[in-house]
C-alpha positions as CSV (number, residue, x, y, z in Angstrom):
1,X,78.9,66.3,95.4
2,X,79.6,64.0,98.4
3,X,82.9,64.7,100.2
4,X,84.4,61.4,99.1
5,X,82.9,61.3,95.7
6,X,85.3,60.8,92.8
7,X,85.9,63.9,90.7
8,X,84.4,63.7,87.2
9,X,86.9,63.2,84.5
10,X,86.9,64.0,80.8
11,X,86.7,60.3,80.1
12,X,83.4,60.1,82.1
13,X,82.0,63.0,80.1
14,X,83.1,61.4,76.8
15,X,81.5,58.1,77.7
16,X,78.2,59.7,78.6
17,X,78.2,61.8,75.4
18,X,79.3,59.0,73.2
19,X,82.3,60.9,71.9
20,X,86.0,60.7,72.2
21,X,88.0,62.3,75.1
22,X,89.7,64.5,72.5
23,X,86.3,65.9,71.5
24,X,85.4,66.7,75.1
25,X,88.8,68.4,75.5
26,X,88.2,70.6,72.5
27,X,84.9,71.8,74.0
28,X,86.5,72.5,77.4
29,X,89.3,74.5,75.7
30,X,86.9,76.4,73.4
31,X,88.1,74.9,70.2
32,X,85.9,75.6,67.2
33,X,86.2,72.3,65.3
34,X,83.3,70.6,67.0
35,X,79.8,70.1,65.6
36,X,77.3,72.5,67.2
37,X,75.0,69.7,68.4
38,X,77.9,67.8,69.9
39,X,79.3,70.9,71.6
40,X,75.9,71.6,73.2
41,X,75.5,68.0,74.4
42,X,79.0,68.0,75.9
43,X,78.5,71.4,77.6
44,X,75.2,70.2,79.1
45,X,77.0,67.1,80.6
46,X,79.9,69.2,81.9
47,X,77.4,71.4,83.7
48,X,75.4,68.5,85.0
49,X,78.5,66.8,86.4
50,X,79.9,70.1,87.8
51,X,83.0,69.6,85.8
52,X,85.5,72.4,86.4
53,X,88.4,72.8,84.0
54,X,91.7,72.6,86.0
55,X,92.7,76.1,85.0
56,X,94.4,76.7,88.4
57,X,96.9,73.8,88.1
58,X,99.2,75.9,86.0
59,X,98.5,79.4,87.4
60,X,102.1,79.8,88.5
61,X,103.1,79.6,84.8
62,X,100.5,82.1,83.7
63,X,102.3,85.4,83.1
64,X,99.2,87.4,82.4
65,X,96.2,86.5,84.6
66,X,92.9,87.6,83.2
67,X,90.3,89.4,85.3
68,X,86.7,89.7,84.3
69,X,85.2,93.2,84.9
70,X,81.4,93.4,84.8
71,X,79.1,96.4,85.0
72,X,75.4,96.9,84.7
73,X,73.6,99.6,82.8
74,X,75.2,102.2,80.5
75,X,78.8,103.3,80.2
76,X,78.5,106.4,82.4
77,X,81.3,108.7,83.3
78,X,81.4,107.0,86.7
79,X,81.9,103.6,85.2
80,X,84.4,104.9,82.7
81,X,86.5,106.5,85.4
82,X,86.5,103.3,87.5
83,X,87.4,101.2,84.4
84,X,90.3,103.5,83.7
85,X,91.7,102.8,87.2
86,X,91.3,99.1,86.7
87,X,92.9,99.1,83.3
88,X,95.9,101.2,84.4
89,X,96.5,99.0,87.5
90,X,96.2,95.9,85.3
91,X,98.8,97.3,82.9
92,X,101.2,98.0,85.8
93,X,100.6,94.5,87.2
94,X,101.0,92.6,84.0
95,X,97.4,91.4,84.1
96,X,94.7,91.3,81.4
97,X,91.2,92.6,81.7
98,X,88.0,91.5,79.9
99,X,85.1,94.0,80.2
100,X,81.5,92.8,79.8
101,X,78.0,93.7,80.8
102,X,76.9,91.8,83.9
103,X,75.5,88.4,82.8
104,X,73.4,85.9,84.8
105,X,73.1,83.2,82.2
106,X,73.0,79.7,83.5
107,X,76.4,78.5,84.7
108,X,77.9,81.9,84.0
109,X,80.6,81.6,86.6
110,X,81.7,78.2,85.5
111,X,81.8,79.5,81.9
112,X,84.1,82.3,83.0
113,X,86.4,79.7,84.7
114,X,86.4,77.7,81.5
115,X,87.4,80.8,79.6
116,X,90.4,81.3,81.8
117,X,89.2,84.1,84.1
118,X,91.0,84.2,87.5
119,X,88.6,86.6,89.4
120,X,85.6,88.9,88.9
121,X,85.4,92.6,89.6
122,X,81.8,94.0,89.6
123,X,81.1,97.7,89.4
124,X,78.0,98.6,91.4
125,X,76.3,95.3,90.6
126,X,74.0,93.3,92.9
127,X,74.8,89.7,93.6
128,X,72.3,87.3,95.2
129,X,73.1,84.4,97.4
130,X,72.7,82.1,94.5
131,X,75.2,84.1,92.4
132,X,77.7,84.0,95.3
133,X,77.2,80.3,95.8
134,X,77.9,79.7,92.1
135,X,81.1,81.8,92.3
136,X,82.2,79.9,95.3
137,X,81.6,76.5,93.6
138,X,83.6,77.7,90.7
139,X,86.4,79.0,92.8
140,X,86.2,82.5,91.4
141,X,87.0,85.4,93.8
142,X,84.7,88.4,93.6
143,X,85.5,92.0,94.3
144,X,82.7,94.6,94.2
145,X,83.5,98.2,93.5
146,X,81.2,100.6,95.4
147,X,78.6,98.0,96.5
148,X,75.0,99.0,96.3
149,X,74.0,96.7,99.2
150,X,75.7,95.6,102.4
151,X,78.2,92.9,101.1
152,X,78.0,89.3,102.1
153,X,80.9,88.3,104.4
154,X,82.2,86.3,101.5
155,X,82.5,89.4,99.3
156,X,85.5,91.7,99.2
157,X,84.6,95.3,98.3
158,X,86.1,98.7,97.7
159,X,84.3,101.9,98.4
160,X,84.7,105.5,99.6
161,X,83.8,107.4,102.8
162,X,80.3,108.3,101.7
163,X,79.1,109.5,105.0
164,X,82.0,111.9,105.4
165,X,81.4,113.1,101.8
166,X,77.8,113.9,102.5
167,X,78.8,115.7,105.7
168,X,81.4,117.8,103.9
169,X,79.0,118.8,101.1
170,X,76.3,119.9,103.5
171,X,78.7,121.7,105.8
172,X,80.0,123.6,102.8
173,X,76.4,124.8,102.0
174,X,75.8,125.7,105.6
175,X,79.0,127.7,105.8
176,X,77.7,129.8,102.9
177,X,74.6,130.6,104.9
178,X,72.1,128.1,103.5
179,X,69.5,126.6,105.8
180,X,67.0,125.3,103.4
181,X,69.1,122.5,101.9
182,X,67.5,119.5,100.0
183,X,68.9,116.1,99.1
184,X,68.3,114.2,95.8
185,X,69.9,110.8,95.9
186,X,70.1,107.3,94.5
187,X,68.0,104.3,95.4
188,X,66.8,104.5,99.0
189,X,68.2,101.0,99.8
190,X,71.6,101.6,98.3
191,X,74.3,101.6,101.0
192,X,76.2,104.5,99.4
193,X,73.1,106.6,99.0
194,X,72.1,106.0,102.6
195,X,75.5,107.0,103.9
196,X,75.5,110.2,101.8
197,X,72.0,111.1,103.0
198,X,72.9,110.3,106.7
199,X,75.9,112.6,106.3
200,X,73.6,115.3,104.9
201,X,71.2,114.9,107.8
202,X,73.9,114.9,110.4
203,X,75.4,118.2,109.2
204,X,72.0,119.9,109.2
205,X,70.9,118.5,112.6
206,X,74.2,119.6,114.2
207,X,73.3,123.2,113.1
208,X,69.7,122.9,114.3
209,X,68.5,123.3,110.7
210,X,65.2,121.6,109.7
211,X,65.0,118.7,107.3
212,X,61.4,118.6,106.0
213,X,60.4,115.1,104.6
214,X,59.8,116.8,101.2
215,X,63.4,117.9,101.0
216,X,64.7,114.3,100.9
217,X,64.1,112.7,97.5
218,X,65.5,109.2,96.6
219,X,65.6,108.1,93.0
220,X,68.2,106.7,90.7
221,X,71.8,107.9,90.0
222,X,70.6,109.5,86.8
223,X,70.2,112.8,85.1
224,X,66.4,112.2,84.9
225,X,66.2,111.9,88.7
226,X,67.8,115.3,89.0
227,X,65.4,116.8,86.5
228,X,62.3,115.4,88.2
229,X,63.5,115.8,91.7
230,X,64.4,119.5,91.2
231,X,61.0,120.1,89.7
232,X,59.2,118.8,92.7
233,X,61.5,120.7,95.1
234,X,61.1,124.0,93.3
235,X,57.3,123.6,93.3
236,X,57.2,123.5,97.1
237,X,55.7,126.5,98.9
238,X,59.1,127.0,100.5
239,X,61.7,125.7,98.0
240,X,65.3,125.0,99.0
241,X,68.0,127.5,98.3
242,X,70.6,124.7,97.9
243,X,70.6,121.1,96.7
244,X,73.0,118.3,97.5
245,X,72.9,115.7,94.7
246,X,73.8,112.1,95.2
247,X,76.0,112.1,92.2
248,X,77.2,114.4,89.4
249,X,74.6,113.3,86.9
250,X,71.8,114.1,89.3
251,X,73.4,117.5,89.9
252,X,73.5,118.3,86.2
253,X,69.8,117.4,86.0
254,X,69.1,119.8,88.9
255,X,71.0,122.6,87.1
256,X,69.0,122.1,83.9
257,X,65.7,122.2,85.7
258,X,66.8,125.5,87.4
259,X,67.7,126.9,84.0
260,X,64.3,126.1,82.5
261,X,62.7,127.8,85.5
262,X,64.7,131.0,84.9
263,X,66.8,130.4,88.0
264,X,70.6,131.0,88.0
265,X,73.1,128.7,89.5
266,X,74.6,129.6,92.0
267,X,72.9,133.1,92.4
268,X,69.4,131.6,92.9
269,X,70.2,128.0,93.7
270,X,73.4,126.4,94.9
271,X,74.1,122.8,93.8
272,X,76.7,120.3,95.0
273,X,77.3,116.9,93.3
274,X,79.2,113.7,94.2
275,X,81.9,111.7,92.4
276,X,83.9,114.5,90.6
277,X,83.7,112.8,87.2
278,X,84.6,114.6,84.1
279,X,81.0,115.7,83.9
280,X,81.5,118.0,86.9
281,X,84.2,120.0,85.1
282,X,82.2,120.2,81.9
283,X,79.0,121.4,83.7
284,X,77.9,125.0,83.3
285,X,78.7,126.4,85.8
286,X,81.6,124.0,86.8
287,X,80.2,121.8,89.6
288,X,81.2,121.9,93.2
289,X,81.3,118.3,94.1
290,X,82.6,115.6,96.5
291,X,85.5,113.8,94.8
292,X,85.2,110.0,95.1
293,X,88.6,108.6,94.0
294,X,87.2,106.3,91.3
295,X,90.4,105.6,89.5
296,X,92.2,104.8,92.8
297,X,89.2,102.6,93.8
298,X,89.4,100.8,90.5
299,X,93.1,100.2,91.1
300,X,92.6,98.9,94.6
301,X,89.9,96.5,93.3
302,X,92.2,95.1,90.6
303,X,95.1,94.6,93.1
304,X,92.7,92.9,95.6
305,X,91.3,90.6,92.8
306,X,94.9,89.6,91.8
307,X,95.8,88.8,95.4
308,X,92.7,86.7,95.9
309,X,93.3,84.9,92.6
310,X,96.8,84.0,93.8
311,X,95.3,82.5,97.0
312,X,96.6,85.3,99.2
313,X,94.6,86.5,102.2
314,X,93.6,90.2,102.4
315,X,93.7,92.2,105.6
316,X,90.1,93.5,105.3
317,X,87.0,92.5,103.4
318,X,86.1,96.1,102.7
319,X,88.5,99.0,101.8
320,X,87.3,102.6,102.0
321,X,89.2,105.5,100.3
322,X,88.8,109.1,101.4
323,X,86.5,111.6,99.7
324,X,87.3,115.3,99.3
325,X,85.2,118.4,98.7
326,X,86.1,120.2,95.4
327,X,84.7,123.7,95.4
328,X,84.0,125.2,91.9
329,X,81.4,127.7,90.7
330,X,78.0,126.1,91.4
331,X,77.7,127.2,95.1
332,X,77.4,130.7,96.6
333,X,75.7,132.4,99.6
334,X,71.9,132.5,99.3
335,X,70.1,135.7,98.4
336,X,69.2,137.8,101.4
337,X,66.4,136.3,103.3
338,X,67.1,132.8,101.8
């Protein structure tokens, strides 16, 4: 739209569609008493003319702003813990939350605005430049929780000290006497996975321990990655005596592979996870892991989203919360000679 172009009105849309202004208003406000073919025609014209419902004109009178929370993939323990923090913080702030699977349907951001959303929180989702442009055109702030890729300067994000967590996990294994320590992580290009892996390498290199290429195995943040990665590691001529896993699901997969090979954890193989989800406490044995404060991260994301929705400025585009090593029963000194 040209800088001096006149804003499209409901009357313009009504004239183009051959319907009344009242009918267009019903479509914009999500009323159900409009014929399907008429609704489709009006919606197409609204999108063509970049019509944005003036939902922000009365925001001061809105007592319960609504935030859209999107996630991709399954409802893992990681996602569930983050959602709990978002929901708890929303309740304290008097906000409402709508949870959905990440959608990239045409005009999805504009549809969210029309539905009354004030901001979007994305959990480990990837947004392209086109997605960010659509959000910007729609006036919807975005906050990404634990971003997988380096965020655009327009994106606010909340994460954790992943490098420090990887460093602490590996130092713990070194302190027990392990020198053959492997790493099974998430996607090689994921920022959080890279940071954890760099922390792992930094700890080993500081002690003069070798890091064979075969000891570093990227994958996905899934149980299956742990199963397959552990199989490959244990098949090596000189297998590791300890594994640092990029998250708790990977770690549980490693433990299961060790069990099927007749190996005991931690007597024969030590395992450290990352996240400290409920899965870590339910694992057998209970999992030593790096606690990522997922509930607190969710709360910080919700508060940031509300500030942005209210037109406030935030001090930093990226917030990092501290990680902490939680020692349980899945790590022990290696067998003599290990």
